[in-house]
C-alpha positions in Angstrom: 1.2 -17.5 -66.4 1.2 -14.1 -68.1 2.7 -11.2 -66.3 -0.1 -8.7 -65.4 0.3 -5.3 -63.8 -1.7 -2.4 -62.6 -0.9 0.6 -64.7 -3.7 3.0 -63.7 -5.8 3.8 -60.6 -8.3 6.5 -59.7 -11.0 7.0 -57.1 -13.6 9.5 -56.2 -13.9 11.4 -52.9 -15.6 9.2 -50.3 -18.5 10.8 -48.4 -22.3 10.8 -48.4 -23.3 12.3 -51.7 -27.0 13.1 -52.1 -26.5 14.9 -55.5 -24.7 12.5 -57.9 -25.9 9.2 -59.1 -23.7 6.2 -59.8 -23.0 7.2 -63.4 -22.1 10.7 -62.5 -19.7 9.5 -59.8 -18.1 6.8 -62.1 -17.6 8.8 -65.3 -14.7 11.0 -64.1 -13.1 8.2 -62.1 -13.0 5.8 -65.1 -11.8 8.6 -67.4 -8.9 9.4 -65.0 -7.9 5.8 -64.5 -7.8 5.2 -68.3 -5.9 8.5 -68.8 -3.3 7.5 -66.2 -2.9 4.0 -67.7 -1.7 5.5 -71.1 -4.0 3.0 -72.9 -6.6 4.5 -75.2 -10.1 3.7 -74.0 -11.1 2.1 -77.3 -8.1 -0.3 -77.1 -9.0 -1.8 -73.6 -10.0 -5.4 -74.3 -12.2 -6.3 -71.3 -14.3 -4.6 -68.7 -15.5 -6.0 -65.3 -17.4 -4.2 -62.5 -18.4 -4.9 -59.0 -21.4 -3.5 -57.2 -24.6 -4.5 -55.3 -28.1 -3.7 -56.3 -29.3 -3.9 -52.7 -27.5 -0.7 -51.8 -29.7 1.5 -53.9 -32.7 -0.9 -54.3 -32.6 -0.7 -58.1 -32.5 -4.0 -60.0 -29.6 -4.3 -62.5 -28.1 -1.0 -61.4 -24.7 -2.2 -62.9 -26.3 -2.1 -66.4 -27.1 1.6 -66.2 -23.6 2.2 -64.7 -22.2 1.1 -68.1 -23.1 4.5 -69.3 -20.0 5.7 -67.6 -17.9 3.4 -69.8 -19.6 4.4 -73.0 -21.9 2.6 -75.4 -19.5 2.7 -78.4 -17.4 0.9 -79.5 -19.1 -2.4 -78.2 -17.3 -3.9 -75.2 -16.7 -7.3 -73.7 -18.0 -6.9 -70.3 -18.7 -8.8 -67.1 -20.0 -8.1 -63.6 -19.7 -9.5 -60.1 -22.1 -8.9 -57.2 -19.1 -8.3 -55.0 -16.6 -5.7 -54.1 -14.6 -4.5 -57.2 -11.6 -6.4 -55.9 -13.3 -9.6 -57.1 -13.9 -8.0 -60.5 -10.2 -7.4 -60.6 -9.6 -11.1 -60.0 -11.9 -12.0 -62.8 -10.2 -9.6 -65.1 -6.8 -11.0 -64.1 -8.0 -14.5 -65.0 -9.3 -13.2 -68.3 -5.9 -11.7 -69.1 -4.4 -15.1 -68.5 -6.5 -16.5 -71.3 -4.4 -14.4 -73.7 -7.1 -13.0 -76.1 -6.9 -9.5 -74.6 -4.0 -7.5 -73.3 -5.7 -4.9 -71.1 -8.7 -4.6 -68.8 -10.7 -1.9 -67.0 -12.0 -2.8 -63.6 -14.3 -0.6 -61.5 -16.4 -0.8 -58.3 -19.0 1.6 -57.0 -21.5 1.9 -54.2 -23.9 4.4 -52.8 -24.2 3.5 -49.1 -26.1 6.6 -47.9 -29.3 5.7 -49.7 -30.3 3.0 -47.2 -29.4 1.6 -43.8 -26.4 -0.7 -44.6 -26.5 -2.1 -41.1 -29.8 -3.7 -41.9 -29.3 -4.3 -45.7 -26.3 -6.5 -45.0 -28.6 -9.0 -43.2 -29.7 -10.2 -46.6 -26.4 -12.0 -47.1 -26.7 -14.1 -44.0 -27.7 -17.8 -43.6 -31.4 -17.6 -44.5 -32.4 -20.4 -42.1 -30.5 -19.9 -38.8 -29.1 -16.3 -38.8 -31.0 -14.0 -41.0 -34.4 -14.5 -39.2 -32.7 -13.1 -36.0 -31.8 -10.0 -38.0 -28.5 -9.2 -36.5 -27.1 -6.0 -38.0 -23.6 -5.7 -39.3 -22.3 -3.7 -36.3 -23.7 -6.2 -33.8 -22.1 -9.1 -35.7 -18.8 -7.2 -35.7 -19.2 -6.6 -32.0 -19.5 -10.4 -31.4 -16.3 -10.8 -33.3 -14.5 -8.1 -31.3 -15.7 -9.7 -28.0 -14.4 -13.0 -29.2 -11.0 -11.4 -29.8 -11.0 -9.8 -26.4 -12.1 -12.8 -24.4 -11.4 -15.8 -26.5 -8.9 -18.5 -25.8 -6.8 -18.0 -29.0 -4.0 -16.3 -27.0 -4.1 -18.9 -24.3 -3.6 -21.6 -26.9 -0.4 -20.1 -28.1 0.9 -19.6 -24.6 0.8 -15.8 -25.0 -0.4 -14.1 -21.8 -0.9 -10.8 -23.5 -4.4 -10.1 -25.0 -5.8 -7.4 -27.2 -7.7 -4.8 -25.3 -9.9 -1.9 -26.3 -6.9 0.3 -26.2 -5.5 -1.7 -29.1 -8.7 -0.9 -31.0 -8.3 2.8 -30.2 -4.7 2.8 -31.3 -5.7 1.3 -34.7 -8.4 4.0 -35.1 -6.0 6.8 -34.2 -3.3 5.7 -36.6 -5.7 5.2 -39.5 -7.5 8.6 -39.0 -4.1 10.4 -38.7 -3.1 8.8 -42.0 -6.4 9.7 -43.6 -6.1 13.3 -42.6 -3.4 13.7 -45.2 -5.7 12.2 -47.8 -8.0 14.8 -49.3 -10.3 12.1 -50.7 -11.7 11.3 -47.2 -13.5 13.7 -44.9 -12.0 13.0 -41.5 -13.3 14.7 -38.4 -12.9 14.1 -34.7 -10.1 13.4 -32.3 -7.0 11.2 -32.8 -6.0 10.9 -29.1 -6.2 7.4 -27.8 -7.3 8.4 -24.3 -10.2 10.5 -25.7 -11.2 7.8 -28.0 -11.5 5.4 -25.1 -13.9 7.8 -23.3 -16.4 7.8 -26.1 -19.7 5.9 -25.5 -20.3 2.4 -26.9 -22.3 1.9 -30.1 -22.5 -1.9 -29.6 -20.1 -3.0 -26.9 -17.1 -3.3 -27.2 -17.3 -1.2 -30.3 -17.6 2.6 -30.3 -18.7 4.7 -33.2 -15.1 5.4 -34.3 -14.4 1.6 -34.3 -17.0 1.3 -37.2 -16.8 2.5 -40.8 -18.3 5.8 -41.9 -21.2 6.0 -44.4 -19.5 6.7 -47.7 -20.5 6.9 -51.4 -17.8 6.5 -54.0 -16.2 4.6 -56.8 -12.8 3.4 -57.9 -11.3 2.1 -61.1 -8.1 0.2 -62.0 -6.6 -0.6 -65.4 -4.7 -3.8 -65.9 -2.2 -4.5 -68.7 -0.3 -7.7 -69.6 3.3 -8.2 -70.6 4.9 -5.8 -73.0 1.9 -3.5 -73.1 2.4 -2.8 -69.4 6.1 -2.1 -69.9 5.2 0.2 -72.8 2.7 2.4 -71.1 4.1 2.7 -67.6 7.6 3.3 -66.4 7.0 1.4 -63.1 4.0 -0.9 -63.3 2.8 -2.6 -60.2 3.2 -6.3 -61.2 0.8 -8.7 -59.6 3.1 -11.5 -58.4 0.3 -13.3 -56.6 -3.5 -13.1 -56.1 -5.9 -15.5 -54.3 -9.2 -15.5 -52.5 -10.7 -17.9 -49.9 -13.9 -18.1 -47.9 -15.0 -19.2 -44.4 -18.0 -21.3 -43.5 -21.3 -19.5 -44.0 -22.6 -20.1 -40.5 -21.0 -17.7 -37.9 -21.2 -20.5 -35.3 -19.1 -22.9 -37.3 -15.9 -20.8 -37.1 -13.7 -19.1 -34.6 -14.5 -15.4 -35.1 -11.2 -14.3 -33.6 -9.3 -16.0 -36.3 -9.2 -15.7 -40.1 -7.8 -18.9 -41.7 -9.2 -17.8 -45.1 -7.1 -14.6 -45.0 -4.1 -16.6 -43.9 -4.5 -19.1 -46.7 -5.2 -16.4 -49.3 -2.0 -14.6 -48.2 0.0 -17.8 -48.4 -1.3 -18.8 -51.9 -0.6 -15.2 -53.1 3.0 -15.5 -51.9 2.9 -12.8 -49.3 5.5 -14.6 -47.2 7.9 -15.0 -50.0 9.5 -11.7 -49.4 9.3 -8.6 -47.2 6.2 -6.5 -47.5 6.7 -2.7 -47.4 3.1 -1.6 -47.4 -0.2 -3.4 -46.7 -3.6 -1.9 -47.3 -6.0 -4.0 -45.3 -9.8 -3.8 -45.9 -10.8 -3.8 -42.2 -14.1 -1.9 -41.8 -13.9 -2.4 -38.0 -10.9 -1.6 -35.9 -10.4 -5.0 -34.4 -10.5 -6.7 -37.8 -7.1 -5.1 -38.7 -5.6 -6.9 -35.7 -7.1 -10.2 -36.8 -5.8 -9.7 -40.4 -2.3 -8.7 -39.3 -2.1 -11.9 -37.2 -3.5 -14.1 -39.9 -1.1 -12.8 -42.6 1.9 -12.5 -40.3 2.4 -8.8 -40.9 4.9 -7.5 -38.4 5.7 -4.0 -37.0 8.0 -3.3 -40.0 5.0 -3.3 -42.4 3.3 0.1 -42.9 -0.4 -0.6 -42.5 -3.0 1.5 -44.3 -1.1 4.6 -45.1 -4.2 5.8 -46.9 -6.3 5.6 -43.7 -8.2 2.5 -44.8 -11.9 1.7 -44.4 -12.2 3.4 -41.0 -11.8 6.7 -42.8 -13.7 6.0 -46.1 -15.9 3.0 -46.8 -17.7 3.2 -50.2 -19.1 -0.3 -50.1 -18.3 -2.4 -53.2 -15.3 -0.2 -53.9 -13.4 -0.2 -50.6 -11.5 -3.5 -51.3 -10.6 -2.3 -54.8 -9.3 0.9 -53.4 -7.1 -1.0 -51.0 -5.5 -2.8 -54.0 -5.2 0.5 -55.9 -3.7 2.3 -52.9 -1.1 -0.5 -52.5 -0.3 -0.5 -56.2 0.1 3.3 -56.1 3.0 2.9 -53.6 4.7 0.5 -56.0 4.1 2.7 -59.1 5.4 5.9 -57.4 8.5 4.2 -56.0 7.7 4.4 -52.3 7.4 0.6 -52.0 9.1 -2.3 -53.7 6.5 -4.9 -52.6 3.0 -4.2 -51.4 -0.1 -6.1 -50.3 -3.7 -5.2 -51.0 -6.5 -7.0 -49.2 -10.3 -7.1 -49.7 -13.0 -8.7 -47.6 -16.7 -9.3 -48.1 -19.5 -10.8 -46.0 -19.9 -10.7 -42.2 -16.9 -11.0 -39.8 -14.3 -11.3 -42.5 -16.1 -14.2 -44.2 -14.4 -13.8 -47.6 -10.9 -12.6 -48.1 -8.8 -11.7 -51.2 -5.1 -10.9 -51.2 -3.2 -9.3 -54.0 0.6 -9.0 -53.8 2.3 -6.5 -56.1 5.9 -5.8 -56.9 8.1 -3.4 -58.8 9.6 -4.8 -62.0 
Protein backbone atom coordinates (compact mmCIF):
# COMPACT_ATOMS: atom_id res chain seq x y z
CA UNK A 1 0.00 0.00 0.00
CA UNK A 2 1.21 3.51 -0.79
CA UNK A 3 1.64 5.97 2.05
CA UNK A 4 -0.95 8.71 1.64
CA UNK A 5 -1.31 11.83 3.77
CA UNK A 6 -3.50 14.87 4.16
CA UNK A 7 -1.41 17.96 3.43
CA UNK A 8 -4.06 20.67 3.07
CA UNK A 9 -7.47 21.44 4.59
CA UNK A 10 -9.83 24.39 4.44
CA UNK A 11 -13.49 25.03 5.15
CA UNK A 12 -15.99 27.83 4.81
CA UNK A 13 -17.98 29.42 7.63
CA UNK A 14 -21.02 27.25 8.43
CA UNK A 15 -24.32 29.10 8.67
CA UNK A 16 -27.41 29.74 6.52
CA UNK A 17 -26.21 31.73 3.53
CA UNK A 18 -28.95 33.12 1.26
CA UNK A 19 -26.49 35.16 -0.82
CA UNK A 20 -23.82 32.82 -2.20
CA UNK A 21 -24.33 29.83 -4.46
CA UNK A 22 -22.30 26.62 -4.33
CA UNK A 23 -19.59 27.84 -6.71
CA UNK A 24 -19.13 31.10 -4.81
CA UNK A 25 -18.83 29.19 -1.54
CA UNK A 26 -16.47 26.57 -2.93
CA UNK A 27 -14.03 28.77 -4.86
CA UNK A 28 -12.17 30.36 -1.91
CA UNK A 29 -12.24 27.09 0.06
CA UNK A 30 -10.62 25.08 -2.73
CA UNK A 31 -8.08 27.84 -3.37
CA UNK A 32 -7.12 27.93 0.32
CA UNK A 33 -6.80 24.14 0.64
CA UNK A 34 -4.59 23.99 -2.46
CA UNK A 35 -2.47 26.89 -1.21
CA UNK A 36 -1.94 25.23 2.18
CA UNK A 37 -0.97 21.95 0.51
CA UNK A 38 1.98 23.50 -1.29
CA UNK A 39 1.04 21.64 -4.48
CA UNK A 40 0.35 23.83 -7.53
CA UNK A 41 -3.24 23.49 -8.69
CA UNK A 42 -2.22 22.38 -12.19
CA UNK A 43 -0.16 19.52 -10.74
CA UNK A 44 -3.00 17.89 -8.77
CA UNK A 45 -3.68 14.58 -10.49
CA UNK A 46 -7.24 13.69 -9.44
CA UNK A 47 -10.34 15.48 -8.18
CA UNK A 48 -13.33 13.95 -6.38
CA UNK A 49 -16.37 15.66 -4.88
CA UNK A 50 -19.28 14.76 -2.65
CA UNK A 51 -22.68 16.43 -2.72
CA UNK A 52 -26.43 15.81 -3.06
CA UNK A 53 -28.62 17.32 -5.77
CA UNK A 54 -31.71 16.84 -3.55
CA UNK A 55 -30.57 19.62 -1.23
CA UNK A 56 -30.96 22.36 -3.82
CA UNK A 57 -33.33 20.57 -6.18
CA UNK A 58 -31.02 21.15 -9.14
CA UNK A 59 -30.07 18.12 -11.26
CA UNK A 60 -26.33 17.53 -11.71
CA UNK A 61 -25.47 20.40 -9.37
CA UNK A 62 -22.01 18.88 -8.92
CA UNK A 63 -21.24 19.58 -12.59
CA UNK A 64 -21.75 23.32 -12.23
CA UNK A 65 -19.71 23.20 -9.00
CA UNK A 66 -16.69 22.22 -11.09
CA UNK A 67 -16.48 25.89 -12.04
CA UNK A 68 -14.85 26.35 -8.63
CA UNK A 69 -12.05 24.02 -9.72
CA UNK A 70 -11.50 25.62 -13.10
CA UNK A 71 -12.10 24.43 -16.64
CA UNK A 72 -8.45 24.45 -17.67
CA UNK A 73 -6.27 22.47 -17.69
CA UNK A 74 -8.54 19.41 -18.17
CA UNK A 75 -8.91 17.30 -15.01
CA UNK A 76 -9.55 13.70 -14.11
CA UNK A 77 -12.63 14.00 -11.96
CA UNK A 78 -15.19 11.85 -10.14
CA UNK A 79 -18.17 12.41 -7.88
CA UNK A 80 -20.06 10.56 -5.15
CA UNK A 81 -23.63 11.28 -4.10
CA UNK A 82 -22.43 11.13 -0.50
CA UNK A 83 -20.66 13.18 2.11
CA UNK A 84 -17.25 14.37 0.94
CA UNK A 85 -15.64 11.85 3.30
CA UNK A 86 -16.58 9.11 0.85
CA UNK A 87 -15.05 11.16 -1.95
CA UNK A 88 -11.87 11.18 0.12
CA UNK A 89 -12.03 7.39 0.31
CA UNK A 90 -12.33 7.16 -3.48
CA UNK A 91 -9.39 9.52 -3.89
CA UNK A 92 -7.34 7.46 -1.44
CA UNK A 93 -8.10 4.33 -3.48
CA UNK A 94 -7.12 6.16 -6.68
CA UNK A 95 -3.79 7.15 -5.17
CA UNK A 96 -3.17 3.49 -4.37
CA UNK A 97 -3.33 2.76 -8.11
CA UNK A 98 -0.15 4.78 -8.50
CA UNK A 99 -0.82 6.75 -11.67
CA UNK A 100 -1.22 10.03 -9.76
CA UNK A 101 0.50 11.37 -6.64
CA UNK A 102 -2.01 13.97 -5.42
CA UNK A 103 -5.75 14.51 -5.21
CA UNK A 104 -8.18 17.28 -4.35
CA UNK A 105 -11.33 16.30 -2.46
CA UNK A 106 -14.23 18.58 -1.63
CA UNK A 107 -17.77 18.42 -0.30
CA UNK A 108 -20.48 21.05 -0.24
CA UNK A 109 -24.10 21.49 0.71
CA UNK A 110 -26.70 24.21 0.92
CA UNK A 111 -29.12 22.94 3.53
CA UNK A 112 -31.06 26.16 4.02
CA UNK A 113 -32.78 26.01 0.62
CA UNK A 114 -35.24 23.26 1.59
CA UNK A 115 -36.50 21.36 4.61
CA UNK A 116 -33.82 18.73 5.19
CA UNK A 117 -36.03 16.95 7.75
CA UNK A 118 -38.37 16.02 4.92
CA UNK A 119 -35.84 15.79 2.08
CA UNK A 120 -33.95 13.05 3.93
CA UNK A 121 -36.99 10.77 3.66
CA UNK A 122 -36.02 10.12 0.02
CA UNK A 123 -33.15 7.89 1.17
CA UNK A 124 -35.36 5.51 3.15
CA UNK A 125 -36.66 2.06 2.27
CA UNK A 126 -39.18 2.90 -0.50
CA UNK A 127 -41.56 0.06 0.39
CA UNK A 128 -41.91 -0.02 4.16
CA UNK A 129 -40.48 3.19 5.64
CA UNK A 130 -40.62 6.08 3.15
CA UNK A 131 -44.43 5.88 2.70
CA UNK A 132 -44.76 6.62 6.44
CA UNK A 133 -42.70 9.79 5.83
CA UNK A 134 -40.78 9.87 9.11
CA UNK A 135 -38.58 12.97 9.19
CA UNK A 136 -34.92 12.78 10.20
CA UNK A 137 -35.44 14.19 13.70
CA UNK A 138 -38.25 11.74 14.44
CA UNK A 139 -36.07 8.82 13.38
CA UNK A 140 -33.22 10.11 15.53
CA UNK A 141 -35.66 10.40 18.43
CA UNK A 142 -36.55 6.73 18.01
CA UNK A 143 -32.85 5.94 18.23
CA UNK A 144 -32.40 8.13 21.30
CA UNK A 145 -35.34 6.43 23.01
CA UNK A 146 -33.86 3.02 22.18
CA UNK A 147 -30.63 4.12 23.86
CA UNK A 148 -32.44 5.37 26.96
CA UNK A 149 -34.77 2.41 27.40
CA UNK A 150 -33.17 -0.47 25.50
CA UNK A 151 -31.71 -3.61 27.01
CA UNK A 152 -28.15 -3.09 25.74
CA UNK A 153 -26.88 -2.08 29.18
CA UNK A 154 -28.69 -4.94 30.86
CA UNK A 155 -27.05 -7.40 28.48
CA UNK A 156 -23.60 -6.27 29.62
CA UNK A 157 -24.56 -6.33 33.28
CA UNK A 158 -24.10 -2.57 33.62
CA UNK A 159 -26.84 -1.11 35.77
CA UNK A 160 -26.01 2.45 34.72
CA UNK A 161 -27.92 3.79 31.73
CA UNK A 162 -27.60 6.91 29.67
CA UNK A 163 -30.03 9.65 30.58
CA UNK A 164 -31.11 12.92 29.04
CA UNK A 165 -28.51 14.57 31.26
CA UNK A 166 -25.84 12.69 29.31
CA UNK A 167 -27.29 14.16 26.12
CA UNK A 168 -27.17 17.66 27.60
CA UNK A 169 -23.57 17.21 28.73
CA UNK A 170 -22.58 16.24 25.17
CA UNK A 171 -24.30 19.39 23.86
CA UNK A 172 -22.72 21.68 26.44
CA UNK A 173 -19.20 20.41 25.76
CA UNK A 174 -19.53 20.61 21.99
CA UNK A 175 -20.96 24.12 22.02
CA UNK A 176 -18.27 25.32 24.42
CA UNK A 177 -15.64 23.92 22.08
CA UNK A 178 -17.33 25.51 19.07
CA UNK A 179 -17.46 28.91 20.71
CA UNK A 180 -13.71 29.10 20.21
CA UNK A 181 -14.19 28.29 16.51
CA UNK A 182 -15.02 31.38 14.48
CA UNK A 183 -16.32 29.25 11.57
CA UNK A 184 -19.51 28.41 13.47
CA UNK A 185 -22.15 30.80 14.79
CA UNK A 186 -22.90 29.45 18.25
CA UNK A 187 -25.59 31.03 20.38
CA UNK A 188 -27.49 29.97 23.47
CA UNK A 189 -26.61 28.59 26.86
CA UNK A 190 -24.03 25.97 27.76
CA UNK A 191 -25.34 25.16 31.24
CA UNK A 192 -26.54 21.56 31.55
CA UNK A 193 -29.37 22.41 33.96
CA UNK A 194 -30.74 25.10 31.65
CA UNK A 195 -30.45 22.81 28.64
CA UNK A 196 -32.56 20.22 30.44
CA UNK A 197 -35.30 22.78 31.00
CA UNK A 198 -35.75 23.43 27.28
CA UNK A 199 -38.91 22.03 25.65
CA UNK A 200 -38.80 18.90 23.52
CA UNK A 201 -38.70 19.02 19.76
CA UNK A 202 -39.41 15.32 19.36
CA UNK A 203 -39.10 13.53 22.71
CA UNK A 204 -36.52 12.78 24.05
CA UNK A 205 -34.67 15.24 21.81
CA UNK A 206 -34.69 18.98 22.34
CA UNK A 207 -33.73 21.54 19.73
CA UNK A 208 -30.15 21.74 21.01
CA UNK A 209 -29.82 17.94 20.64
CA UNK A 210 -30.28 18.38 16.89
CA UNK A 211 -27.93 19.86 14.27
CA UNK A 212 -28.33 23.46 13.11
CA UNK A 213 -29.20 24.38 9.54
CA UNK A 214 -25.89 25.15 7.87
CA UNK A 215 -24.57 25.95 4.40
CA UNK A 216 -20.91 25.38 3.72
CA UNK A 217 -18.08 23.53 2.05
CA UNK A 218 -14.74 21.92 2.81
CA UNK A 219 -11.75 20.75 0.80
CA UNK A 220 -8.81 18.45 1.49
CA UNK A 221 -5.65 17.80 -0.54
CA UNK A 222 -4.05 14.35 -0.42
CA UNK A 223 -0.49 13.53 -1.41
CA UNK A 224 1.35 10.23 -1.65
CA UNK A 225 4.81 9.21 -0.51
CA UNK A 226 7.70 11.56 -1.16
CA UNK A 227 5.45 14.31 -2.48
CA UNK A 228 3.73 14.57 0.90
CA UNK A 229 7.08 14.73 2.68
CA UNK A 230 8.29 17.37 0.24
CA UNK A 231 5.38 19.79 0.56
CA UNK A 232 4.55 19.48 4.27
CA UNK A 233 6.74 19.38 7.36
CA UNK A 234 4.24 17.29 9.32
CA UNK A 235 1.72 15.51 7.06
CA UNK A 236 -1.25 13.68 8.59
CA UNK A 237 -0.55 10.15 7.33
CA UNK A 238 -3.63 8.00 6.80
CA UNK A 239 -2.69 4.80 8.62
CA UNK A 240 -6.11 3.22 8.12
CA UNK A 241 -9.46 3.97 6.50
CA UNK A 242 -12.60 1.85 6.19
CA UNK A 243 -16.36 2.22 5.83
CA UNK A 244 -19.25 -0.13 6.61
CA UNK A 245 -23.04 -0.09 6.39
CA UNK A 246 -26.00 -1.32 8.43
CA UNK A 247 -29.15 -3.02 7.15
CA UNK A 248 -31.37 -0.65 5.19
CA UNK A 249 -34.50 -1.36 7.22
CA UNK A 250 -34.56 0.40 10.58
CA UNK A 251 -36.44 -2.51 12.09
CA UNK A 252 -33.72 -4.98 11.18
CA UNK A 253 -31.12 -3.55 13.55
CA UNK A 254 -30.67 -2.43 17.13
CA UNK A 255 -30.71 1.35 16.88
CA UNK A 256 -28.86 1.69 20.19
CA UNK A 257 -25.78 0.02 18.74
CA UNK A 258 -23.51 0.75 15.79
CA UNK A 259 -21.74 -2.45 14.73
CA UNK A 260 -20.80 -0.87 11.40
CA UNK A 261 -18.92 1.94 13.19
CA UNK A 262 -17.23 -0.63 15.43
CA UNK A 263 -16.15 -2.72 12.44
CA UNK A 264 -14.96 0.29 10.45
CA UNK A 265 -12.89 1.46 13.44
CA UNK A 266 -11.43 -2.02 13.85
CA UNK A 267 -10.51 -2.35 10.17
CA UNK A 268 -9.03 1.15 10.16
CA UNK A 269 -6.77 0.16 13.06
CA UNK A 270 -8.20 2.55 15.62
CA UNK A 271 -7.41 0.14 18.46
CA UNK A 272 -3.80 -0.38 17.44
CA UNK A 273 -2.61 2.59 19.45
CA UNK A 274 -3.82 5.42 21.65
CA UNK A 275 -6.08 8.05 20.07
CA UNK A 276 -5.43 11.62 21.16
CA UNK A 277 -8.29 13.33 19.32
CA UNK A 278 -11.48 11.99 17.75
CA UNK A 279 -13.76 14.07 15.56
CA UNK A 280 -17.09 12.22 15.48
CA UNK A 281 -19.79 13.04 12.94
CA UNK A 282 -22.72 12.91 15.36
CA UNK A 283 -25.52 15.19 14.13
CA UNK A 284 -27.59 14.33 17.23
CA UNK A 285 -26.25 14.41 20.78
CA UNK A 286 -27.04 10.79 21.65
CA UNK A 287 -25.21 9.53 18.57
CA UNK A 288 -21.89 10.65 20.01
CA UNK A 289 -22.49 8.32 22.96
CA UNK A 290 -23.32 5.41 20.64
CA UNK A 291 -20.22 6.05 18.53
CA UNK A 292 -17.92 6.35 21.54
CA UNK A 293 -19.14 3.00 22.83
CA UNK A 294 -18.86 1.35 19.42
CA UNK A 295 -15.28 2.51 18.85
CA UNK A 296 -14.12 2.04 22.43
CA UNK A 297 -13.14 5.67 22.90
CA UNK A 298 -12.44 6.31 26.58
CA UNK A 299 -12.35 9.44 28.70
CA UNK A 300 -8.72 10.02 27.75
CA UNK A 301 -9.73 10.82 24.16
CA UNK A 302 -10.57 14.44 23.36
CA UNK A 303 -13.87 14.34 21.48
CA UNK A 304 -14.83 17.01 18.95
CA UNK A 305 -12.52 19.87 19.95
CA UNK A 306 -13.97 21.72 16.94
CA UNK A 307 -17.53 21.53 18.27
CA UNK A 308 -18.69 18.87 15.84
CA UNK A 309 -21.96 18.67 13.93
CA UNK A 310 -24.01 20.02 16.83
CA UNK A 311 -22.43 23.41 16.15
CA UNK A 312 -22.14 23.34 12.35
CA UNK A 313 -23.70 20.83 9.98
CA UNK A 314 -23.22 21.67 6.29
CA UNK A 315 -24.72 18.44 4.95
CA UNK A 316 -22.42 16.59 2.50
CA UNK A 317 -19.38 18.36 3.97
CA UNK A 318 -19.73 17.67 7.71
CA UNK A 319 -18.01 14.27 7.61
CA UNK A 320 -15.17 15.59 5.48
CA UNK A 321 -14.75 18.43 7.97
CA UNK A 322 -14.44 15.89 10.80
CA UNK A 323 -11.53 14.23 8.98
CA UNK A 324 -10.00 17.61 8.15
CA UNK A 325 -10.29 18.85 11.73
CA UNK A 326 -8.69 15.65 13.05
CA UNK A 327 -5.92 15.90 10.45
CA UNK A 328 -5.30 19.53 11.43
CA UNK A 329 -4.44 18.43 14.98
CA UNK A 330 -1.84 16.05 13.61
CA UNK A 331 -0.42 18.62 11.20
CA UNK A 332 -0.10 21.35 13.84
CA UNK A 333 1.50 19.00 16.35
CA UNK A 334 -1.24 18.98 19.01
CA UNK A 335 -1.98 15.28 18.38
CA UNK A 336 0.16 12.32 17.39
CA UNK A 337 -2.76 10.10 16.42
CA UNK A 338 -6.26 11.23 15.51
CA UNK A 339 -9.50 9.68 14.31
CA UNK A 340 -11.98 11.24 11.90
CA UNK A 341 -15.45 9.77 11.48
CA UNK A 342 -18.24 10.38 8.99
CA UNK A 343 -21.78 9.04 8.84
CA UNK A 344 -24.56 9.02 6.27
CA UNK A 345 -28.14 7.81 6.18
CA UNK A 346 -30.69 7.54 9.02
CA UNK A 347 -29.63 6.59 12.54
CA UNK A 348 -25.91 6.09 11.76
CA UNK A 349 -26.66 3.72 8.88
CA UNK A 350 -23.29 4.17 7.15
CA UNK A 351 -20.02 4.89 8.92
CA UNK A 352 -16.52 5.74 7.73
CA UNK A 353 -13.45 5.87 9.99
CA UNK A 354 -10.12 7.43 9.06
CA UNK A 355 -7.12 7.14 11.39
CA UNK A 356 -4.24 9.59 10.91
CA UNK A 357 -0.80 9.68 12.45
CA UNK A 358 2.27 11.90 12.51
CA UNK A 359 5.22 10.61 10.49
